N, C-alpha and C positions, 0 to 999 in steps of 0.2 A: 453660549460662551461655552467653549472647551472644558471640561471638567477631567484634571489630571487625577487618575486614581491613585487613593492613598491607602492600601490595603496590604494583607499579609501576600497579595498576589504578586508584589512589587520585589518577591525574592525569586522569581523565576526567570528561565534565560528569555521567555516571551514578553515580558515586561520591561527587562532592559535594552533589548534591541527597540520595543516600542518607545520608550525614552529616547533612543540615538536617533531614530529615524523620524520623530515628531520635531525634533531639535534641528537634524537636518533640513527638513521640509521648510520650517520657519526660516531657514537662514536663506535656502535657494528660491523658494517659492512661496512668501507670505501669504496668506489669505486663500491659498488654494488647497483642494483637496490633494491629501497625501497620496502618492503614487507607489505601488508597488507593483511586482511584475513575476511571471514565470513563463516559461518557454515548453512547447510541447510537440514534438513531432509525430502526427499519425502514421509513420513509416510500417507500424504493425500493431500490434497489441501493446496498449500503454500500461506498463505493468507498476507494481506496488514500489519499484525504486523512482521512476519517474514521479509517484505520487507526492513524493518528499519534496519535490522541484514546486509542487503546488501548496502543501500542506504548512511548508514553512513561512512563506510569506500569509499565507490566507491566516494562521495563528497570530500573527503580527499583527496584520490589518486588522482582525476582529479584535483585539485588545485595542488598537485605537479609537475602532469605533464605538468602543465601550467605553471610551473618555468624551466622546461627544464629538470627536471629530469627522470629517467627511472622507472617506479611502476611495481610492478605486483600485483595486486589485486586476491586473491585465493579465489574460491568458493569450499570450501568442501564439496560435496554431501555425505551426510550421509546413504549412500545407503546401508551400509553393517550393519546397527542396526537391531535390531528384531523387526519384525512385532508383534505389543503390543497387536491390538484388531481390529474388523471389525467394520469399522466406519459408521456412521448413515449416512444416506440420499444421498448415493453416487450412481448414477445410474450403472448396471452392473455388481454387486456386491449383493450376497446373505449370508445366514447362514452359506453356506458349506464354505465360506472363513476362518472361525473359525478354521479349520484344519489346517491352516498354521501357526498360532500364534506360534510365537517363531523363525520362519525362517527369514533368512535376507530378507528385503525387495526386494533385486533383486532374490532372489529365490520364491516370490511369484506372481501369475499370476494377471495381468493386469485385469481390469473391462472387462466384455466382451464386446464384439464391439471396444475394444481400437487397433489401429495398432500397439501398441508399445508390446515390449518383456516382458516386467515385470512391477509388480508394480511401483517399484522405476522409471522406464523410464518414464510410463506413467504420474506421476506428476512431474518429471523433465521440459518434453516438455513444459508445460503451461509455467512454470515461465521462460526457457530458451527463450522462444520468446517474453515475456512481458520484460524481462531486453535488448533485443534487440531494441524494440520500445522505450526505456527508455535511449537508447543510454551509458549501462553500458558495458564497456569493462571489461574480466573477463577472467581467467584462471580458467576453470573446473576440480576437481580433484575428481574421484571416489574413495571412500572409499574400495568398493568392489574390484575395480582394484588393490588400491595398497597393499590391504591385500591378496588377493587369487594370487598375482604376486610375493610375497615374498619381496616386496619392504622395508616395515618395520620390516623385520627378525631380524635385529641387533638390531633394539629399543625393539623387544618382548623378545629378550634372557636377554638385560641388563636389563629390567624391574623385569623378573623373578629373575635374582641374586641379585636385588637390593630389593627384595619384603618387607623384613623385616625393611628397611628403608622407603618403600611407606607406609608399615601398622603404622609404627607408627607416620607418619604425619596423616593419615586418623583416627587413634585411637584419636586423641586428640579432635576430632568432632563428632565422633559416639554418645556419651553418653550426648551430649550438646544439648537439645532441643531449639529452638528459643525463645527468651524472648519473653513475652506477648507483652510487649511495641513495639518491633519491628514488630510483625505481625499485630500490630495496625497502625503503620506507613506505613507499604507498603499497607495496604487497603485502608488509605486514599491518597497513590497517584494512586491510580487508578481512571480513568474517573467514572463517577457516571451516572446512567441511561444510559448506551451506551454499545454497544459489546465490551468487552475487549478483544484485540488480542493479546494474551501473546507470544509475538515474539520470546522471547528465548527457546521457546519448540521445535521448529526446530533445536536445537545443542545439543541434549541429555539428556535434564533438567530433561525430562519427567520420567525418571528411576532412575538416580542418585545411579546407583550401583556402587560401590568401590570396590567388589569383594570378599567379606569374604564368607568364606567357613567353613566346619566343621571342622571335628578330624585332617585332615592332615595340616591345618595352612593356612596362607593367600597365595590367589593367583591371581594378576591381570589380568588374561589373562583368557577368557573364550572360548572354543571350541565349535563349532558347530557340534552336531551330526553328525557320518559319516553313521548312518543310516536312521534316520529321518529328518536331516538337522535342528534341533531344537537346541536354546542355553541353555535347560534345563538339564544343565550338571553341573558336579561336578569333580574338578580335585582331583584326590584320590592319586596321588605320583608323584614327580618331582624331576629328579635328574640332578644337575647344570652340571657335568661333561660331561656327556653323552647325555643329554638334553632330556633324555626320559621322557614322561609324558604318565601319566594313567589318564584316565577319566570314568565317567557313567554317562549316560543319563537316569533322571528320568521319563523321557514322553515314552520310548519304553524299556527301561532296556539295551540297548547296552552299550557293553565298550569296549575300546581298549587300546593298548599303541603305541604311535606314537613318533617319534623323532622330537622334536620342531623345529631341526636346519632345516627339511625338509617341515615340516608341515604348510600348508596355510590356514585351515579351521577353522578360530577363529578371534577373535578381544582382544584387550586391553580392560578393562572396562573404562567407559566414565572418570572417573576422572582422570586415568592414560592417556587414549588415546590424550586427550585435551592439556594438556604441552606436552607429547611427542611430537607431531605435530607442536607445536609451536616451540620446539628446532630443530626439523628436517626440518622445513621449514624456520626457521630465522624470524620468524614474529614480525613485528615491533608495529603494529598497530591492534588489535580486539576488537570491542565493546562487549557486554555481556547486557542480559537483567536483569530486577530488580530480579528476583529469582536466575540469575548466581551469583550474586554481594554481596550477604547477607551473613554475617559470617556462615562459613562453609559448602559453596556452592562451587560449581567445579572451580568459577574463583578464588576465595581466595584460596583454597586447591590446585589448580593446580599452584599458583605462588608458594607454595614450593616445589612443585613435579618437576616443570620443571629444578630445578637445578641438580636434581638424572640424569636429561639426558643431563648434560651440556648445559644450556641455560638458557633465563631470561623470564620472563612473559613481555607479549606485555603492551603497554599503552593501557588501555582497560575502556573506559567511558562508564557508565551504561547508556543504553537508557530506555524510560519509554516505557508505552502502547500507542497502537493506538486504537482509538476509531473509532466504525462505527456507524453514527445517527440512532436512533432509531430502533436497532436489539439487541436480545439477546444475553447473553455471549456465547461464542462459542471456540474452541481450533482448531487446527490444525489437530488434526485427524479425525475431524466430517465434515460431507457434508455439503453444503450450506454455508461454510464460505465465505464471499468477497475475492476475489482474486485479484493479479494485473490485470489480463487479464479481471476481471469484473468491476475494476474501469477503465481500459483503452477503455471499450467500450463506455463508458459516458464522459469520460474527455481526453483530449488532454495530451501527455507526460509532456509537459511542465508545466499544473499544477500540477499533480501528482508529480513531482521534487521538485517542489516550497513548495509544502505542507510540505514534509521530511527536505528542504534545509531551511526553513525560522525559524524552531523552534529547539534550541540546544536538544541534543541528551535526556537529562535528562528532558525534558518538553513533557507531554503528549499532544496530539492533537485528533482531530476528523475527518475523510473524510467522506463527505457526501454523500449518495444516495438517499437523500430525495430532499424538495426544498431547503434547505440549498446551496446545488450544484449552485444554480442561484445566491446566495449572494456571494460566493466564487468567481464565475468567474467575478461578477462585480469588487470584490477587486482586483482580477488579472488583468483586463482591465484600473482599474485605477493607479495601479502600471506599468503596460506599458505606460502609457500616460505620468507619472511623469518622469518614465527612459527616456522616448524619449525628452521631454523638459528640461531635468537637475534638476527637482525640488525634486526628490527621494533623501531619505537619504543615507547615505555611506552603512550600512549595508542592508537596502532593495534592493540598487543596485545590493550589493554583491549577494543575494540570485536570483533576477531576472536572473543575469548573469548565474548561475550555473543551474537555471531553463531552460534556452531558449537555452545552448550550453553547449560543453564539449570542451576537449582539441582537441579532433579531427576537431569539426566544430560545427555549429550551427544544430539543429535537424529539420526535415522538420515542417511546419506550414502553417497554413492556410492563403490564400492570403487576403481575406477580411475577418477579425476577427470580425463579427456582433455580438452585443449582445447576451450571450448564451440564457438570458431568452426570447429573440426576436424571436430567432430559435426557442428556444423549443415550444413556442406557435403557430407560423408558422406550425411545424410539426404537432402539436397537432389539430389545426384546418383542416388542410389539408390532415390529415390521408393517408399519403403516396402518393398524388398526387402531383407529382414533378412539373407537369407544372405550377399548382396554386401555389405551393411553389416560383416558381421563379418568378411569377406574383407579388406575394405581396411581395416578399424581392427587387425587382426590383424599387419597389415602395417607398420605405424606404427613398432613397435619389433621388429624381428626375435628379438633377445636376451630378450623379455619377451612373446611374444606374446597377445593377449588371446584366452583359451580360451572365451568366452561373452559373449555382449551383456550379458549381466545384471549381470557386471563393471563397464560402463559406464551401467547405470543407476542411479536416474533422472534422472541429466544426458543422456544420451543420448535419452530420451522427451521431455526438454522442450525440448532442441535442435530437434528433430523436430517438436515442437507449432509451435515459433516458424516454422519454414521454411514448416510447412503454414496456419499461421493469419495470420502478418504479412508475410510477404515476397511482394509483388505476382505476377501470374503473369509478366508479361513480365521480370523479374529470376530468375526460377528457371531452372535451369543445365540444357540439353537438348544431349547430346552428339551430334556429328556422327554420321550413318549410314555416310557415305561421305566419302573425303578429298576436299577443296578442289582438284579438279586444277587449275583455273584458277589459282588463288592459289601453287600449288608450282610451277606452270610459269612463273609470273610473276618468281620470285626471283630477285636477283643471285649471285654465285659468295658473297658475304658470309653471305647468307640462306641458301643451302644448306650451307655449311661450318658455320654456328649449329646447324644440325639435326642435321649429321652427329655433331659434337659430343656433342650431348643423347644421342643415341640410341647411340653409343658406350658412354656411361657410365652407360646405364640399369640394367643388370642388375648392374652392381658398386655402384651407390649405392640400390638399390630399398628405402629406407625413408623416413622423413617427414625426417630428420633428413639422411640422404645426397640424396636428393632437393631439399633447399634448396641444400644446400653445389653440388650439381650446376648447379641453374638459375640461380643467381647466378654462378656460377663460369665459364659460357660465353661471356659478353662479356668477362670478363678475360683468358682464355686467348686468345679472337680478336686482343684488343688488346698480345698480346705479355707479360701480365701472369702471376704465378701465381694458381691459383685458390685458393689461402688468403689473398692478399694482402688486407690490410684497407682501410677507406675510406679512412683517413689515408696510405696509401702508393698510394692510385689517383688521377689525374686527373679532375675532376668532369663531365667527358663519359662517364666511363664508366656513370655512372647514366641518363644518357640512352639508351646503347645497352643498357642493362639493360631499359630501359623498353620500347624498341622492340623487344628480343627479346621479352618478355613479352608484348607486343600480339599477335603473330606468332603465339606458340605458342596464346593465345585464339582467334584466328580459326581457326586450323586444327583445333583443338578443338571449340570451342563455338560459332564462328561469331559472336561479340563482341569487343568490345575489352578487356574486362573478364570477370571471373569468381571464383569460389572460388581460395583461395591454389594457386598452380601444385603445390606439392608434392603437396597432397591430391588437387587433381584428375587428377594423372598416378596417383597411386595408385589411384583411384576406376575409371580408365579401364581399368587394366589395362594391361602391357606389351604383349601383343601387338596390343591395338588400338591404342595410343599409335604403335607402330610403321607402323602400316598407315596412320593418319591424318595422320601426317609424311611419308610417302611414301618409307618406308624398302623 
């Protein structure tokens, strides 16, 4: 018997949607599994904006599973969509791929060197692997297989028979441009000065083809040409009784007459295809992006067309854009777009899940590939500690729970989750030398030394990947080989005294916490205060003195004004070398 959760988790957006979806499913299809859905088009790299199309229903489905219900999370791979253009920036393709424009994605060759049989499978593969790492359980549905095997034949014939009804719905919107104030509102919803990953593009939004045609009337079905395989075709005649359909191709001039009751080389246009699937699969919950949710767009129009197929529109929250720190605007059909696989190279699955779980679908957020990732990890670690000691707020507890586990169990995690910024600094300084990295990390906490680098994995590997792929060369840390004799000679008495105080305390304070206390304490002691004095007990000028002292140490150790956190840097350099570089 399903169990409805009664816990603090009912305060979060996922639980609220789960309540609504369960209630609606019991009303529409009592006793049957709850069906939620996502749609992805493998027209190019499936990016982090598209991931919201999957994570939103996944989180709701997972909550429903936790309560003891059976759930199906469908991911429709829109691999029978047309190949629209040759994307820029993708290795293994050139301008010759333009000859495939108009063909189904599964009929386009994969980029050169790919082990996959076609374009669609090439881009699906990376996403499937990422979803496995993220703990996303789903049933994948290839629309190529559905259409070419005749699964939708009755739905296609039904749509053709009721084409005038469909046309009447679409006609309400064809001549209605978006109001200027609505365009302005949508523009204001998008994150500013960041990459706007328009997630809904992967579900057919790019074309919004409603099937309008010429003198023969309206037809909601588009054949792929029997000669060139392209969809640059026009239906010129159709007989409802015999299902004979005649079409011609504007690309190659080919034409033929086929019997639609036996023909499997074509598909319903997007604005009809989507609601047809809602009815066919019995979808209860499917979110849609901003561009799908505006007046006259496919979600709104689909809500009317789905009734023609005997179905109902799903509960469909609008989800907002996902931004990437410091990158130019992108879309999923271009190369260079950050994908879930890219994110999972530099962050653990728990952190990526958390970013999607903690924000309501209509809230935009950013995923950091720059220095901001260190702050995000600090925030995550603080939340982890609050959950452990019971001080976290209920909604934060819920988001944390959804990040670290699914109904199937906990995701694999790092045994010793050391601070990400510390691991990044160590990886930066040691430049791939694992023995040096282990030496430094084992000295962070002398009472609980790290026995093996594996204890810090996979987080260490993620931090190292971030350093190697997202930190510019001129920002990498290179420790001096020889002391800066000129700078040491130029120091005044106060400067030399500050170095002496630091060097005298090195051995006693040789741990991460100890060195933190030491480097912050030297300017306090020089000013006549205790090294343990709190900021409230100190005059403002102590902060200025600390900044000057830190800058001096950075110049003497790495020849720059700034660098990794000084305690980590000192540990990385090692006591003997620190003493030599500071002129001991």
